[in-house]
C-alpha positions as CSV (number, residue, x, y, z in Angstrom):
1,M,0.0,0.0,0.0
2,R,1.4,3.4,-1.0
3,V,1.4,6.4,1.4
4,L,-0.3,9.5,0.0
5,P,2.0,12.5,-0.7
6,T,0.4,14.4,2.2
7,R,2.1,11.9,4.6
8,A,5.8,11.7,5.5
9,P,7.5,9.1,3.3
10,G,7.5,5.6,4.7
11,P,7.6,1.9,3.8
12,V,5.1,0.5,1.4
13,R,3.3,-1.3,4.2
14,Q,2.8,1.9,6.2
15,R,-0.9,2.3,6.6
16,P,-1.8,5.4,8.5
17,T,-3.1,8.3,6.4
18,T,-4.5,11.7,7.0
19,S,-7.6,13.3,5.7
20,R,-7.2,15.6,2.7
21,R,-10.2,17.9,2.3
22,K,-10.0,19.1,-1.2
23,A,-11.9,22.3,-2.0
24,L,-14.6,21.3,-4.6
25,D,-17.3,23.2,-6.3
26,V,-19.8,21.7,-3.9
27,K,-21.9,23.5,-1.2
28,A,-24.4,22.4,1.4
29,L,-27.9,23.7,1.0
30,S,-29.2,24.5,4.5
31,A,-32.8,23.4,3.9
32,T,-32.2,20.1,2.4
33,L,-28.5,19.4,3.2
34,A,-28.1,18.5,-0.5
35,L,-24.9,18.9,-2.4
36,T,-24.9,21.2,-5.5
37,L,-22.4,19.9,-7.9
38,V,-20.9,21.1,-11.0
39,T,-21.9,18.5,-13.6
40,A,-18.3,18.0,-14.7
41,A,-17.2,17.1,-11.2
42,C,-19.6,14.2,-10.9
43,G,-18.0,10.9,-11.7
44,T,-14.8,12.4,-13.0
45,A,-12.0,9.9,-13.0
46,D,-8.8,10.6,-11.1
47,A,-6.4,12.0,-13.7
48,S,-3.5,10.8,-11.7
49,N,-4.7,7.2,-12.0
50,P,-5.5,6.7,-15.7
51,D,-4.5,3.0,-15.7
52,G,-6.2,1.9,-12.5
53,S,-2.9,1.1,-10.8
54,T,-4.1,2.5,-7.5
55,F,-7.3,1.9,-5.5
56,T,-7.9,4.7,-3.0
57,L,-10.2,4.0,0.0
58,G,-11.8,6.5,2.3
59,Y,-13.1,5.7,5.8
60,F,-13.7,7.3,9.2
61,P,-12.2,6.8,12.7
62,N,-15.3,5.1,13.9
63,L,-15.4,1.4,14.9
64,T,-18.5,1.0,12.7
65,H,-15.7,1.2,10.0
66,A,-13.7,-1.6,11.6
67,P,-13.6,-3.6,8.4
68,A,-11.5,-0.8,7.0
69,F,-9.3,-0.7,10.1
70,V,-8.7,-4.4,10.3
71,G,-8.4,-5.0,6.5
72,V,-5.9,-2.1,6.1
73,E,-3.9,-2.8,9.2
74,D,-3.3,-6.5,8.6
75,G,-2.8,-6.2,4.9
76,T,-5.8,-8.3,3.8
77,L,-7.2,-5.6,1.5
78,D,-3.9,-4.8,0.0
79,D,-3.1,-8.4,-0.6
80,A,-6.5,-9.0,-2.2
81,L,-5.8,-6.3,-4.8
82,G,-2.7,-8.1,-6.0
83,E,0.7,-6.9,-7.0
84,H,-0.4,-4.6,-9.8
85,V,-2.8,-2.4,-7.8
86,D,-1.6,-0.3,-4.9
87,L,-4.0,0.4,-2.0
88,E,-4.0,4.0,-0.8
89,T,-6.2,5.4,2.0
90,Q,-7.6,8.6,3.4
91,T,-9.6,9.2,6.6
92,F,-12.4,11.7,7.0
93,N,-14.5,13.0,9.9
94,G,-17.8,13.1,8.1
95,G,-19.8,11.8,5.1
96,P,-20.0,15.0,3.1
97,D,-16.2,15.3,3.0
98,A,-15.9,11.7,1.8
99,I,-18.6,12.2,-0.8
100,N,-16.9,15.3,-2.1
101,A,-13.6,13.3,-2.5
102,L,-15.5,10.5,-4.2
103,F,-17.1,13.0,-6.7
104,S,-13.8,14.5,-7.6
105,G,-12.1,11.2,-8.1
106,E,-9.8,11.8,-5.2
107,I,-10.9,8.5,-3.7
108,D,-12.3,5.5,-5.5
109,A,-14.4,3.9,-2.8
110,A,-15.5,4.7,0.8
111,F,-17.0,3.2,3.9
112,L,-20.1,5.5,4.4
113,G,-23.1,5.8,6.5
114,P,-26.4,5.5,4.7
115,N,-27.5,9.1,4.7
116,P,-24.3,10.4,3.0
117,A,-24.5,7.6,0.5
118,V,-28.1,8.5,-0.3
119,N,-27.4,12.2,-0.6
120,G,-24.5,11.5,-3.0
121,W,-26.7,9.2,-5.1
122,H,-29.5,11.7,-5.2
123,Q,-27.5,14.8,-6.0
124,S,-25.5,13.1,-8.7
125,E,-28.7,11.8,-10.2
126,G,-27.6,8.3,-9.7
127,E,-24.4,8.7,-11.7
128,A,-21.5,9.1,-9.2
129,L,-21.6,6.1,-6.8
130,Q,-23.2,2.7,-6.0
131,I,-23.3,0.6,-2.9
132,I,-21.4,-2.6,-3.5
133,S,-21.6,-4.2,0.0
134,G,-22.6,-3.8,3.6
135,A,-20.1,-3.4,6.3
136,A,-21.9,-2.9,9.7
137,T,-25.3,-2.6,11.2
138,Q,-26.2,-1.3,14.7
139,G,-23.6,0.3,17.0
140,T,-25.5,3.6,17.7
141,G,-27.6,5.2,20.4
142,L,-28.3,8.1,22.7
143,V,-26.2,8.7,25.8
144,V,-27.3,11.3,28.3
145,R,-26.7,12.6,31.8
146,D,-28.1,10.6,34.7
147,D,-30.5,13.4,35.6
148,I,-32.3,12.7,32.3
149,E,-34.0,9.6,33.5
150,T,-36.6,9.1,30.8
151,V,-37.3,10.2,27.2
152,D,-39.9,12.6,28.6
153,D,-37.1,14.5,30.4
154,L,-35.4,15.3,27.1
155,P,-37.2,18.6,26.2
156,G,-35.0,21.5,27.1
157,S,-31.8,19.5,26.7
158,T,-28.9,20.1,24.3
159,L,-27.8,17.1,22.4
160,A,-24.9,16.5,19.9
161,T,-24.8,14.5,16.7
162,P,-21.7,13.9,14.6
163,Q,-22.7,16.0,11.6
164,L,-25.8,17.9,10.4
165,G,-27.7,15.6,8.0
166,G,-25.5,12.6,8.9
167,T,-27.0,9.3,9.8
168,Q,-27.1,9.8,13.6
169,D,-28.3,13.4,13.1
170,V,-31.3,12.1,11.1
171,A,-31.9,9.4,13.7
172,L,-32.2,11.9,16.5
173,R,-34.3,14.4,14.6
174,W,-36.6,11.6,13.5
175,F,-36.9,10.4,17.1
176,A,-37.9,13.9,18.1
177,E,-40.4,14.2,15.2
178,E,-42.1,11.0,16.2
179,R,-42.7,12.5,19.6
180,G,-44.1,15.7,18.2
181,W,-41.1,17.9,19.2
182,D,-40.2,20.7,17.0
183,V,-36.4,20.8,16.2
184,D,-34.7,23.1,13.7
185,T,-31.3,23.1,12.1
186,A,-30.2,26.2,14.0
187,G,-30.3,24.5,17.4
188,G,-33.7,25.6,18.4
189,G,-36.9,23.8,19.4
190,A,-38.0,21.4,22.1
191,I,-34.5,20.0,22.2
192,S,-31.4,21.7,20.9
193,V,-29.5,19.5,18.4
194,M,-25.9,20.8,18.0
195,P,-23.9,18.8,15.5
196,R,-20.1,18.6,16.2
197,E,-17.3,16.4,15.3
198,N,-17.1,13.2,17.4
199,P,-13.7,14.0,19.0
200,E,-15.2,17.3,20.4
201,T,-18.2,15.7,21.9
202,L,-16.6,14.2,25.0
203,D,-15.0,17.5,25.9
204,A,-18.3,19.3,25.3
205,Y,-20.1,16.8,27.6
206,R,-17.5,17.2,30.4
207,N,-17.7,21.0,30.1
208,G,-21.4,20.9,30.5
209,D,-22.0,22.3,27.0
210,I,-24.2,19.4,26.0
211,D,-26.4,17.0,27.9
212,G,-25.8,14.0,25.7
213,A,-25.3,12.8,22.2
214,W,-26.5,10.3,19.6
215,L,-23.3,8.6,18.5
216,P,-21.7,5.7,16.7
217,E,-19.2,3.4,18.3
218,P,-16.6,3.8,19.8
219,H,-17.7,7.3,20.8
220,L,-20.9,5.9,22.3
221,S,-19.0,3.5,24.6
222,M,-16.5,6.3,25.4
223,L,-19.2,8.6,26.6
224,L,-20.8,5.9,28.6
225,E,-17.5,5.7,30.6
226,E,-18.3,9.0,32.1
227,D,-19.5,8.7,35.7
228,D,-22.8,10.6,35.2
229,S,-23.9,9.1,31.9
230,H,-26.2,6.3,30.8
231,L,-27.7,4.9,27.6
232,L,-31.2,6.3,27.2
233,V,-32.0,5.0,23.7
234,H,-30.5,1.8,22.3
235,E,-31.2,2.4,18.6
236,P,-31.8,-1.3,17.7
237,D,-34.9,-1.1,19.8
238,L,-36.3,1.4,17.3
239,W,-36.1,-1.1,14.4
240,P,-38.5,-3.9,15.4
241,E,-39.6,-4.3,11.8
242,T,-36.0,-5.5,10.9
243,D,-35.3,-7.4,14.1
244,G,-33.1,-4.5,15.3
245,Q,-30.9,-4.6,12.2
246,Y,-30.3,-1.2,10.5
247,V,-27.4,-0.1,8.3
248,T,-24.7,2.1,9.9
249,T,-22.0,1.5,7.3
250,N,-21.9,0.5,3.7
251,L,-19.1,0.2,1.2
252,V,-19.6,2.4,-1.9
253,V,-17.5,2.8,-5.0
254,G,-17.4,5.5,-7.7
255,Q,-19.5,4.3,-10.7
256,E,-16.8,5.3,-13.2
257,Y,-14.2,3.3,-11.4
258,L,-16.5,0.3,-11.1
259,N,-17.3,0.5,-14.9
260,Q,-13.6,0.8,-15.8
261,Y,-12.1,-1.6,-13.4
262,P,-14.7,-4.2,-12.3
263,D,-12.0,-6.9,-11.7
264,T,-10.2,-4.6,-9.2
265,V,-13.4,-3.9,-7.4
266,Q,-14.2,-7.6,-7.2
267,D,-10.7,-8.4,-5.9
268,F,-11.2,-5.7,-3.2
269,L,-14.5,-7.3,-2.3
270,R,-12.8,-10.6,-1.8
271,G,-10.6,-8.9,0.8
272,H,-13.6,-7.2,2.3
273,V,-15.5,-10.5,2.7
274,E,-12.4,-12.1,4.2
275,T,-12.0,-9.2,6.7
276,V,-15.6,-9.2,7.9
277,D,-15.4,-13.0,8.3
278,G,-12.2,-12.6,10.3
279,I,-13.7,-10.0,12.6
280,N,-16.7,-12.3,13.4
281,D,-14.5,-15.4,13.8
282,D,-12.0,-13.8,16.2
283,P,-13.3,-10.6,17.8
284,E,-10.4,-10.4,20.2
285,R,-7.9,-10.3,17.4
286,A,-10.1,-7.8,15.6
287,R,-10.2,-5.6,18.6
288,E,-6.4,-5.6,18.9
289,T,-5.9,-4.9,15.2
290,A,-8.6,-2.2,15.0
291,N,-7.2,-0.5,18.1
292,A,-3.7,-0.5,16.7
293,H,-5.0,1.2,13.5
294,L,-7.1,3.7,15.4
295,D,-4.0,4.7,17.2
296,D,-2.3,5.1,13.9
297,I,-4.9,7.4,12.4
298,S,-6.1,9.3,15.4
299,G,-3.1,9.2,17.8
300,G,-5.0,7.4,20.5
301,R,-6.2,4.0,21.5
302,L,-9.3,2.8,23.3
303,E,-9.1,1.0,26.6
304,D,-9.6,-2.7,25.9
305,E,-12.9,-2.7,27.8
306,Q,-14.2,0.2,25.7
307,A,-13.1,-1.5,22.4
308,D,-14.6,-4.8,23.5
309,A,-17.9,-3.1,24.3
310,A,-18.0,-1.2,21.1
311,I,-17.3,-4.2,18.9
312,E,-19.8,-6.2,20.7
313,N,-22.4,-3.5,20.1
314,I,-21.9,-3.7,16.3
315,T,-22.9,-6.4,13.8
316,F,-20.3,-6.7,11.0
317,T,-21.9,-8.1,7.8
318,V,-21.6,-7.7,4.1
319,D,-25.4,-7.7,3.9
320,P,-26.3,-4.1,3.1
321,A,-29.6,-4.2,5.0
322,G,-31.3,-2.5,2.1
323,P,-34.8,-2.0,3.6
324,S,-33.3,0.1,6.4
325,L,-31.5,2.3,3.9
326,E,-34.8,3.0,2.2
327,T,-36.5,3.7,5.5
328,G,-33.8,6.1,6.6
329,A,-34.1,8.0,3.3
330,E,-37.8,8.3,3.8
331,R,-37.3,9.6,7.3
332,A,-34.8,12.2,6.2
333,A,-37.2,13.4,3.6
334,E,-40.1,13.7,6.1
335,I,-38.0,15.9,8.3
336,D,-36.8,18.1,5.4
337,L,-33.2,17.0,5.5
338,L,-33.4,15.4,2.1
339,E,-35.6,15.7,-1.0
340,P,-37.6,12.5,-1.8
341,V,-35.3,10.2,-3.7
342,D,-35.6,7.3,-6.0
343,L,-33.1,4.7,-4.8
344,N,-33.6,2.3,-7.7
345,G,-30.2,1.3,-9.0
346,I,-28.2,2.5,-5.9
347,Y,-27.0,-1.1,-5.3
348,A,-24.5,-2.9,-7.5
349,L,-24.3,-6.2,-5.6
350,D,-23.5,-8.6,-8.5
351,P,-19.7,-8.4,-7.9
352,L,-20.2,-9.2,-4.2
353,N,-22.6,-12.0,-4.9
354,D,-20.1,-13.5,-7.4
355,V,-17.5,-13.5,-4.6
356,L,-20.0,-15.1,-2.2
357,A,-21.0,-17.7,-4.8
358,E,-17.3,-18.7,-5.2
359,E,-17.5,-19.7,-1.5
360,G,-20.8,-21.5,-1.9
361,R,-22.6,-18.8,0.1
362,E,-26.1,-17.3,-0.3
363,P,-26.4,-14.0,-2.2
364,V,-27.4,-10.7,-0.5
365,D,-30.2,-8.4,-1.6
366,G,-30.6,-4.7,-1.9
367,L,-34.1,-3.3,-2.3
368,E,-37.2,-5.2,-3.0
369,G,-39.1,-4.6,-6.2
């Protein structure tokens, strides 16, 4: 795997990378959180990679992205690509940044939450990306101070989410909507929702700036370590129609890259399947490997107990949990964080199902109908 130019030079196997936030002709629309794109930017191939000799993967420092952590750290993804394709990586703090990089061709694929994936699909009119596999379900919830004993105590509180219009942000706002609470994007309403980057949330909680947060792992487990906190909402409980399974992370790829280099994408998927299987077969080794990589990309490790709790709280699977993606998009539209969107064609699961068939395994599905 080659290190990006933004890092200090190192050996081929050096895996840590830093996030590069390239300025694009893309802006957030406050009402819909949509992305306005210059048509030429959508699906543009990376001019520095005309022969497909690199595969650049984006992901976040969240344990819901552990298949990236483990597969990059132990070399499984790099090995799966073979000797003629180099794996490069970038890390991001939020979905919109990763989507922008995908649109520009700066990265070729990314581990993404469902809402950024849907936003990217919608605003590119179905031309920029497709979901090629699941990665994780579950692993999210609402942690609050102990004096907020029940849901009815939430009005008047200030709560954080990772990013405006992100997956957990939509989950919290939908939760409020179902209870008839008015919540706006400026932090007003029955509860004040104040998006902030995950690394800032713990400090904000300790300083008394927020009363809780709807978070993904490992930030959920980290906040639960505070003496005066508890889990008020376990999000799997809100998905009885899917037996508590809802997508938190999918693997997406740029459509142009998929069309030009389908064999490379399928090779990568072989490594992804192997990695997910390895996490499920040996959670303790996965915890050690993921924690080592988290230290590489963020400069800090989790306590073993925190990492164990976080990994146990997540289901790692290549099944994309398609029905929950559709439900999430409908919810985002109902609370005016997304325009109604036709998701027909967002999944490209044939390469994954071919890999699963090679191992005599059942195929996975996207959306019905």
